[in-house]
C-alpha positions as CSV (number, residue, x, y, z in Angstrom):
1,X,0.0,0.0,0.0
2,X,3.1,2.3,-0.1
3,X,2.0,2.7,-3.8
4,X,-1.2,4.5,-2.8
5,X,-1.9,8.1,-2.0
6,X,-5.2,9.1,-0.2
7,X,-7.0,12.3,-0.6
8,X,-9.8,13.0,1.9
9,X,-12.2,15.7,0.9
10,X,-13.1,18.0,3.8
11,X,-16.4,19.2,2.3
12,X,-18.0,22.5,1.7
13,X,-20.3,24.7,3.9
14,X,-22.3,21.6,5.1
15,X,-25.6,23.6,5.1
16,X,-27.7,20.4,5.6
17,X,-25.9,19.8,8.9
18,X,-26.4,23.4,10.1
19,X,-26.2,24.5,12.9
20,X,-23.6,21.9,13.8
21,X,-21.5,23.3,11.0
22,X,-22.0,26.9,12.1
23,X,-18.5,27.0,13.6
24,X,-16.8,23.9,12.2
25,X,-16.6,21.9,9.0
26,X,-18.5,18.6,8.5
27,X,-15.6,16.3,9.1
28,X,-14.9,18.0,12.5
29,X,-18.4,17.3,13.8
30,X,-18.2,15.0,17.0
31,X,-19.6,11.5,16.7
32,X,-20.1,8.6,19.1
33,X,-19.1,10.7,22.2
34,X,-15.4,10.9,21.7
35,X,-14.6,10.8,18.0
36,X,-14.9,13.2,15.0
37,X,-16.2,12.2,11.6
38,X,-12.7,12.7,10.1
39,X,-11.4,9.9,12.3
40,X,-13.4,7.4,10.3
41,X,-11.6,7.7,6.9
42,X,-8.3,8.4,8.5
43,X,-8.6,5.2,10.6
44,X,-9.7,3.2,7.5
45,X,-6.5,4.4,5.7
46,X,-4.2,3.6,8.6
47,X,-5.8,0.1,9.1
48,X,-5.4,-0.5,5.4
49,X,-1.8,0.4,5.4
50,X,-2.2,3.7,3.5
51,X,0.1,6.1,5.3
52,X,0.3,8.9,2.7
53,X,-2.7,11.0,3.3
54,X,-3.8,14.6,2.4
55,X,-6.9,16.1,3.9
56,X,-8.3,18.9,1.7
57,X,-10.0,21.6,3.7
58,X,-11.7,24.9,3.0
59,X,-14.6,26.0,5.2
60,X,-14.5,26.5,9.0
61,X,-11.5,24.3,9.2
62,X,-9.7,25.6,12.3
63,X,-11.0,22.9,14.7
64,X,-10.5,20.2,12.1
65,X,-6.8,21.3,11.6
66,X,-6.3,21.3,15.4
67,X,-7.8,17.8,15.8
68,X,-5.7,16.3,13.0
69,X,-2.5,17.9,14.3
70,X,-3.0,16.7,17.9
71,X,-4.2,13.2,16.9
72,X,-2.1,11.9,14.0
73,X,1.6,11.8,14.0
74,X,3.8,8.9,12.7
75,X,7.1,8.0,14.4
76,X,10.4,8.2,12.5
77,X,10.2,4.5,11.7
78,X,7.0,4.7,9.7
79,X,7.5,6.6,6.5
80,X,4.1,8.2,6.1
81,X,2.3,11.5,6.7
82,X,-1.2,12.9,7.3
83,X,-1.0,16.5,6.0
84,X,-3.6,19.3,5.6
85,X,-4.0,21.0,2.2
86,X,-6.1,24.1,2.9
87,X,-7.8,25.8,0.0
88,X,-5.6,28.7,-1.2
89,X,-5.6,31.3,-3.9
90,X,-2.6,31.3,-6.2
91,X,-1.6,33.1,-9.4
92,X,-2.8,30.1,-11.4
93,X,-5.9,29.4,-9.3
94,X,-7.5,32.6,-7.9
95,X,-10.7,30.7,-6.8
96,X,-11.6,28.5,-3.9
97,X,-12.6,24.8,-4.4
98,X,-15.6,24.7,-6.7
99,X,-16.5,21.0,-6.4
100,X,-14.9,17.6,-5.6
101,X,-13.0,17.2,-8.8
102,X,-11.9,20.9,-8.7
103,X,-10.5,20.4,-5.2
104,X,-8.4,17.5,-6.4
105,X,-7.3,19.5,-9.5
106,X,-6.1,22.3,-7.4
107,X,-4.0,19.8,-5.5
108,X,-2.4,18.1,-8.5
109,X,1.1,19.4,-7.7
110,X,1.1,17.5,-4.5
111,X,-0.3,14.4,-6.1
112,X,2.4,14.5,-8.9
113,X,5.2,15.0,-6.3
114,X,4.4,11.6,-4.7
115,X,5.9,8.5,-6.2
116,X,2.7,6.4,-6.3
117,X,0.7,4.7,-9.0
118,X,-2.8,4.9,-7.4
119,X,-4.8,7.7,-5.8
120,X,-7.8,6.9,-3.5
121,X,-10.3,9.7,-3.0
122,X,-12.5,9.6,0.1
123,X,-15.2,11.7,1.8
124,X,-14.6,13.1,5.2
125,X,-18.2,12.7,6.5
126,X,-19.2,9.1,6.2
127,X,-19.5,6.3,8.8
128,X,-18.2,2.9,7.7
129,X,-15.3,0.5,8.0
130,X,-13.6,-0.7,4.8
131,X,-10.3,-2.5,4.0
132,X,-9.0,-0.5,1.0
133,X,-6.6,-3.3,0.2
134,X,-9.4,-5.4,-1.0
135,X,-10.7,-2.6,-3.2
136,X,-7.3,-2.1,-4.6
137,X,-7.0,-5.8,-5.4
138,X,-10.3,-5.7,-7.4
139,X,-9.1,-2.5,-9.2
140,X,-5.8,-4.1,-10.2
141,X,-7.3,-7.5,-11.2
142,X,-10.0,-5.8,-13.4
143,X,-7.4,-3.7,-15.2
144,X,-9.5,-0.7,-14.6
145,X,-8.5,2.9,-15.0
146,X,-10.8,3.9,-12.2
147,X,-12.9,2.0,-9.6
148,X,-16.0,3.3,-7.8
149,X,-16.9,1.7,-4.4
150,X,-20.7,0.9,-4.5
151,X,-23.3,-0.4,-2.1
152,X,-26.6,-2.1,-3.0
153,X,-29.7,-0.1,-2.2
154,X,-33.5,-0.3,-2.7
155,X,-35.3,2.0,-5.1
156,X,-36.5,4.1,-2.2
157,X,-33.0,4.7,-1.0
158,X,-31.7,5.9,-4.4
159,X,-32.8,9.5,-3.9
160,X,-29.8,11.7,-3.2
161,X,-27.2,9.1,-4.4
162,X,-25.3,8.5,-7.6
163,X,-26.7,5.3,-9.2
164,X,-24.7,3.1,-11.6
165,X,-25.6,0.8,-14.5
166,X,-23.4,-2.2,-14.6
167,X,-22.5,-4.5,-17.5
168,X,-23.2,-7.9,-16.1
169,X,-20.7,-9.6,-18.4
170,X,-17.7,-7.4,-17.8
171,X,-18.6,-5.7,-14.4
172,X,-17.8,-2.3,-16.0
173,X,-19.8,0.8,-15.2
174,X,-22.0,1.5,-18.2
175,X,-24.0,4.5,-17.0
176,X,-24.2,7.0,-14.2
177,X,-27.3,8.7,-12.8
178,X,-26.6,11.5,-10.3
179,X,-29.3,11.9,-7.6
180,X,-32.5,10.6,-9.3
181,X,-35.6,12.6,-8.2
182,X,-38.1,9.7,-8.7
183,X,-38.1,6.0,-9.6
184,X,-39.2,6.7,-13.2
185,X,-35.6,7.8,-13.9
186,X,-34.2,4.4,-12.7
187,X,-35.3,2.4,-15.8
188,X,-32.3,0.4,-17.1
189,X,-30.3,0.8,-13.9
190,X,-31.4,-2.4,-12.1
191,X,-28.6,-4.7,-11.3
192,X,-28.5,-8.3,-12.4
193,X,-29.1,-10.6,-9.4
194,X,-26.8,-13.3,-10.7
195,X,-24.0,-10.8,-11.3
196,X,-24.3,-9.3,-7.8
197,X,-24.0,-12.8,-6.3
198,X,-20.7,-13.3,-8.1
199,X,-19.5,-10.4,-5.9
200,X,-20.4,-12.4,-2.8
201,X,-23.4,-10.2,-2.1
202,X,-27.1,-11.2,-1.8
203,X,-29.4,-8.5,-3.3
204,X,-32.3,-9.0,-0.8
205,X,-34.5,-6.5,-2.6
206,X,-31.6,-4.1,-3.2
207,X,-31.8,-3.8,-6.9
208,X,-29.5,-0.8,-7.5
209,X,-25.9,0.1,-6.9
210,X,-25.1,3.5,-5.4
211,X,-21.8,5.2,-5.4
212,X,-20.2,5.6,-2.0
213,X,-18.1,8.5,-3.0
214,X,-15.0,6.4,-2.7
215,X,-12.8,6.2,-5.8
216,X,-9.5,4.6,-6.8
217,X,-7.8,6.1,-9.9
218,X,-4.6,5.2,-11.7
219,X,-2.6,8.3,-10.9
220,X,-1.5,9.0,-14.5
221,X,-5.1,8.8,-15.8
222,X,-6.4,11.0,-13.0
223,X,-3.8,13.7,-13.6
224,X,-4.3,13.6,-17.4
225,X,-8.1,13.8,-17.1
226,X,-8.2,16.8,-14.7
227,X,-5.5,18.7,-16.6
228,X,-7.3,18.5,-20.0
229,X,-10.8,19.2,-18.7
230,X,-12.7,21.9,-16.8
231,X,-14.7,19.4,-14.8
232,X,-15.7,20.4,-11.3
233,X,-17.4,17.4,-9.9
234,X,-16.7,13.6,-10.0
235,X,-20.3,12.4,-9.9
236,X,-21.9,14.9,-12.2
237,X,-19.1,15.3,-14.8
238,X,-16.0,13.2,-14.5
239,X,-17.5,9.7,-14.3
240,X,-20.2,10.3,-16.9
241,X,-17.4,11.2,-19.3
242,X,-14.9,8.5,-18.3
243,X,-17.3,5.6,-18.7
244,X,-17.4,6.2,-22.5
245,X,-13.6,6.5,-22.9
246,X,-12.0,4.6,-20.1
247,X,-12.4,1.3,-18.2
248,X,-14.4,2.2,-15.0
249,X,-15.1,-0.8,-12.7
250,X,-17.0,-1.1,-9.4
251,X,-16.1,-2.6,-6.1
252,X,-19.3,-3.8,-4.3
253,X,-19.3,-3.2,-0.5
254,X,-21.9,-4.9,1.6
255,X,-21.2,-3.6,5.1
256,X,-22.5,-0.7,7.2
257,X,-22.3,2.7,5.5
258,X,-24.0,5.9,6.4
259,X,-23.5,9.3,4.7
260,X,-23.8,11.8,7.5
261,X,-25.5,14.5,5.3
262,X,-28.4,15.8,7.4
263,X,-29.2,16.5,11.1
264,X,-31.6,13.6,11.0
265,X,-29.1,11.1,9.6
266,X,-26.5,12.4,12.1
267,X,-28.9,12.0,15.0
268,X,-30.1,8.5,14.1
269,X,-26.6,7.2,13.3
270,X,-25.3,8.3,16.7
271,X,-28.2,6.8,18.6
272,X,-27.9,3.5,16.7
273,X,-24.3,3.2,18.1
274,X,-25.8,3.1,21.6
275,X,-27.9,0.0,20.9
276,X,-27.0,-3.3,22.5
277,X,-26.1,-4.7,19.1
278,X,-25.2,-1.6,17.1
279,X,-25.1,-1.9,13.3
280,X,-21.6,-0.4,13.4
281,X,-19.1,-1.3,16.0
282,X,-16.7,1.6,16.9
283,X,-14.2,-0.9,18.1
284,X,-12.8,-3.9,16.2
285,X,-9.5,-5.4,17.4
286,X,-8.1,-5.6,13.9
287,X,-9.4,-2.2,12.7
288,X,-9.9,0.3,15.6
289,X,-11.1,3.9,15.1
290,X,-8.4,6.3,16.2
291,X,-8.8,9.7,17.7
292,X,-7.2,12.2,20.0
293,X,-5.7,10.7,23.2
294,X,-7.1,13.2,25.8
295,X,-5.8,11.5,29.0
296,X,-9.1,12.1,30.8
297,X,-10.1,10.5,34.1
298,X,-12.7,7.7,34.1
299,X,-16.4,8.7,34.1
300,X,-18.0,8.9,37.6
301,X,-21.6,7.7,37.9
302,X,-23.2,8.4,41.3
303,X,-26.5,6.6,41.8
304,X,-27.7,7.2,38.2
305,X,-29.7,4.9,35.9
306,X,-28.1,4.4,32.4
307,X,-29.5,2.2,29.7
308,X,-28.6,1.7,26.0
309,X,-26.2,4.6,26.0
310,X,-22.6,5.6,25.3
311,X,-20.7,7.5,28.0
312,X,-17.4,9.0,27.0
313,X,-14.4,9.8,29.3
314,X,-14.1,12.4,31.9
315,X,-17.9,12.8,32.7
316,X,-19.7,13.1,36.0
317,X,-23.3,11.9,36.3
318,X,-25.2,12.8,39.4
319,X,-27.5,10.9,41.8
320,X,-31.1,10.1,40.5
321,X,-30.3,11.0,36.9
322,X,-31.8,8.8,34.1
323,X,-30.0,8.5,30.8
324,X,-31.7,6.4,28.1
325,X,-30.8,5.7,24.5
326,X,-28.3,8.6,24.4
327,X,-24.7,9.5,23.6
328,X,-22.9,11.5,26.2
329,X,-19.6,13.2,25.1
330,X,-16.4,13.9,26.9
331,X,-16.2,16.0,30.0
332,X,-20.0,16.2,30.3
333,X,-21.0,17.3,33.8
334,X,-24.6,16.2,34.6
335,X,-26.3,17.2,37.8
336,X,-28.8,15.3,40.0
337,X,-32.2,14.1,39.0
338,X,-31.7,15.0,35.3
339,X,-33.5,13.0,32.6
340,X,-31.9,12.6,29.2
341,X,-33.8,10.5,26.6
342,X,-32.9,10.0,22.9
343,X,-30.2,12.7,22.9
344,X,-26.8,13.4,21.6
345,X,-24.9,15.4,24.2
346,X,-21.5,16.3,22.8
347,X,-19.8,17.3,26.1
348,X,-17.1,20.0,26.4
349,X,-13.6,20.9,25.3
350,X,-12.6,22.0,28.9
351,X,-13.7,21.9,32.5
352,X,-15.0,25.1,34.0
353,X,-11.8,25.9,36.0
354,X,-9.7,25.7,32.8
355,X,-11.6,28.5,31.0
356,X,-12.8,31.0,33.5
357,X,-11.7,33.3,36.4
358,X,-13.6,34.7,39.4
359,X,-14.2,37.9,37.4
360,X,-15.8,36.5,34.3
361,X,-17.2,33.1,35.4
362,X,-20.5,32.3,33.8
363,X,-23.3,32.0,36.5
364,X,-24.5,28.8,34.8
365,X,-22.0,26.0,35.2
366,X,-20.7,24.1,32.2
367,X,-22.9,21.0,31.7
368,X,-26.5,20.2,32.6
369,X,-28.1,21.4,35.8
370,X,-30.1,19.6,38.5
371,X,-33.6,18.6,37.6
372,X,-33.5,19.3,33.9
373,X,-35.4,17.2,31.3
374,X,-34.1,16.8,27.7
375,X,-35.6,14.6,25.0
376,X,-35.0,14.2,21.3
377,X,-32.2,16.8,21.2
378,X,-28.7,17.5,20.2
379,X,-26.7,19.5,22.7
380,X,-23.6,20.8,21.1
381,X,-20.3,21.3,22.9
382,X,-19.6,23.7,25.8
383,X,-23.2,24.4,26.5
384,X,-24.3,25.6,29.9
385,X,-27.8,24.4,30.8
386,X,-29.2,25.6,34.1
387,X,-31.4,23.8,36.7
388,X,-34.9,22.7,36.0
389,X,-34.6,23.4,32.3
390,X,-37.0,21.5,30.0
391,X,-36.0,20.9,26.3
392,X,-38.7,19.0,24.5
393,X,-40.3,19.5,21.1
394,X,-43.8,19.6,22.6
395,X,-45.7,20.3,19.4
396,X,-43.7,17.9,17.2
397,X,-42.6,20.9,15.2
398,X,-40.6,19.8,12.1
399,X,-38.7,23.0,11.5
400,X,-38.2,26.2,13.7
401,X,-36.0,29.1,12.9
402,X,-32.8,29.7,14.9
403,X,-33.1,31.8,18.0
404,X,-30.6,32.8,20.7
405,X,-30.9,29.4,22.4
406,X,-31.8,26.7,20.0
407,X,-33.2,25.6,16.6
408,X,-35.4,22.8,15.5
409,X,-34.2,20.8,12.4
410,X,-35.9,17.7,11.1
411,X,-38.0,17.6,14.3
412,X,-34.8,17.6,16.5
413,X,-34.0,20.4,18.9
414,X,-30.4,21.5,18.4
415,X,-28.8,23.7,21.1
416,X,-25.8,25.4,19.5
417,X,-22.3,25.3,20.7
418,X,-21.4,27.4,23.7
419,X,-25.0,28.5,24.4
420,X,-26.2,29.2,28.0
421,X,-29.8,28.4,29.1
422,X,-31.0,30.1,32.3
423,X,-32.5,28.2,35.2
424,X,-36.2,27.2,34.7
425,X,-36.2,27.8,30.9
426,X,-38.8,25.7,29.0
427,X,-39.7,25.2,25.4
């Protein structure tokens, strides 16, 4: 795998994940209590033996840069790197990134300077575990110029995804449909059941193949294609053109994969990790998910009831508190007699004494105060929630505009990072 260079795309403004992306990029959004989304593709690379990695960033990237710098450093005996390529204006390129292919094109000088034959392009905001060595093997054995990782989906799941038509005799990609609006556009894109079984995958009603946004290119072909065209996006422009002139193959993946694109998908993916038998295990002995080693104390639980939940490091949970089907992030301080149901509480970047003095100390302590009740909500980092606060979407409102305290998105209450809620506040 020394012959492979990885590019991880840091994403744009992440408007569908707003307000979680108000002050950070999508890959920097916390997940599963103690990780960030960028840890997933980086860990997949490391576990697959890919140690030459560039992360392409542009929007709200400060916290992402800080996390990568503090979390990923190879020793002198491992000849690899994980480096950040921040979008920059140059004499040749006066514009910011204008799409996935454009981001890679503006990084070509770094790609060309590495002595590799293959380039793998990944998204920074997906939840999955994949051994890229197997995908590279399929790419090499097929003699392809480019390989797209794909996952079988039902017709109902095709909306918002790139759908591929496969030649059942050669396994080559013969057509590409970007984000179909309805099922009438899917005619001719059904996969052959016998062919999909040759990939050791049972269709089980999943009659279409969706692109996962994971690509392997022969380096020379990628560089040539991007230099001679003005294409901005891989899904909309590059692949629809390549399938007519180059050999584009697919690698079929049949494991857990979730594109964290909306508040609802982020919320449900996190809560699914807290189930007794989660669809995705954050820890596998042979393929762990890496993150920042924070050296926090163990969590203290004092007479609380916790069920079907994840509790990260450095937390304190008070007497009489009930936590059900929730994810509790690092350094979360929860008072007595608090109820938290179906929530993602991201925790804090610091303890109170680290960030305040007697002169400017906020009267509401960091964390969740005594007697508060929170249900179906996302509490972003560094929030101060007073005593006897009630955060519940009482009227099952689907959307509510942002105010000084919270916002409702996809029916989920989101309390923004760093907000303070006074004692007794109710919604």
